[in-house]
C-alpha positions in Angstrom: 122.9 -18.7 113.8 120.0 -19.7 111.9 119.4 -18.3 108.5 116.7 -19.0 106.1 117.2 -17.4 102.5 114.2 -17.4 100.2 114.3 -17.1 96.5 112.1 -17.8 93.3 109.2 -15.2 93.9 107.9 -13.0 91.1 105.1 -12.0 88.7 103.4 -14.7 86.9 100.0 -15.0 85.1 97.1 -17.0 86.3 97.6 -20.7 85.7 101.5 -20.1 85.8 104.0 -21.8 87.8 106.8 -20.8 90.1 109.3 -22.7 92.2 110.5 -21.1 95.5 113.6 -22.1 97.2 114.9 -21.6 100.6 118.5 -22.3 101.8 119.0 -23.0 105.4 122.1 -22.8 107.4 123.1 -22.7 111.1 120.8 -25.9 111.6 121.0 -29.7 111.3 118.9 -29.8 108.0 116.0 -32.4 107.8 116.0 -32.9 111.6 113.4 -30.4 112.2 109.8 -29.5 110.9 110.4 -27.2 107.8 107.6 -25.5 105.8 106.3 -22.5 103.9 103.9 -20.0 105.0 102.4 -17.0 103.3 100.9 -13.6 104.2 98.4 -11.7 101.8 97.9 -7.9 102.3 95.5 -7.6 105.1 95.4 -11.2 106.1 97.0 -13.3 108.8 100.0 -15.6 107.9 98.9 -18.9 107.2 100.7 -22.2 106.9 100.9 -23.5 103.2 102.9 -26.8 103.2 105.4 -28.5 105.6 107.5 -31.5 105.6 108.3 -33.5 108.9 111.6 -35.2 109.9 110.3 -38.5 108.6 109.7 -36.9 105.2 105.9 -36.8 105.5 104.4 -33.8 103.8 101.3 -31.8 104.5 99.3 -29.3 102.9 96.8 -26.6 103.4 93.5 -27.5 101.7 93.8 -24.4 99.4 97.0 -25.6 97.7 96.4 -29.6 97.6 97.1 -30.8 94.3 98.8 -27.7 93.1 101.7 -27.1 95.4 104.4 -29.5 96.1 107.0 -29.2 99.0 110.3 -31.1 98.6 113.8 -31.1 100.2 117.4 -31.5 99.1 119.3 -32.6 102.1 122.5 -32.4 100.1 121.9 -28.6 99.5 120.1 -27.8 102.6 117.2 -26.4 100.5 113.5 -26.8 100.9 111.5 -26.0 97.8 107.9 -25.2 97.0 106.8 -26.1 93.5 103.6 -24.0 92.9 101.4 -24.8 89.9 98.2 -23.5 88.6 98.8 -20.4 90.5 95.8 -18.1 90.9 95.5 -14.6 91.9 94.5 -15.4 95.5 97.9 -16.9 95.8 99.3 -13.5 95.7 101.2 -13.1 98.9 104.6 -12.9 100.7 105.8 -16.5 101.1 108.2 -17.3 103.9 110.2 -20.3 104.6 110.1 -21.5 108.3 111.8 -24.1 110.4 110.6 -25.1 113.8 113.6 -25.8 115.7 114.2 -24.9 119.4 111.9 -22.0 118.4 110.4 -21.0 115.0 112.7 -19.4 112.6 111.5 -17.6 109.6 113.1 -16.0 106.4 112.8 -12.8 105.1 110.1 -13.9 102.5 109.7 -13.8 98.8 106.9 -11.8 96.9 104.6 -14.0 94.8 102.3 -11.9 92.5 99.7 -13.7 90.3 98.1 -11.3 87.8 97.3 -10.9 84.2 
């Protein structure tokens, strides 16, 4: 049974930083594409960042230079370091893994507001 548990969301002021964590269980970590998506109110879910099995990373244009995705294989954890946060980054952030099918965590709320 695959489980993805996110944490690290919260309220932050514009220009601030947060680090999201996602602990994965029930899968052979690092053998699948893992990533972070987000969904803002009234908008479709969009992929923010991902890391492939060879360690290559990719980012949506709107977060390039501000967000960094990384993995700790020993802890079966994928992180999303988010810097220079802006109000438009406000969304629920979801961890995902593309295994036999796509699994998604329960999400963690990120709110950027002064």
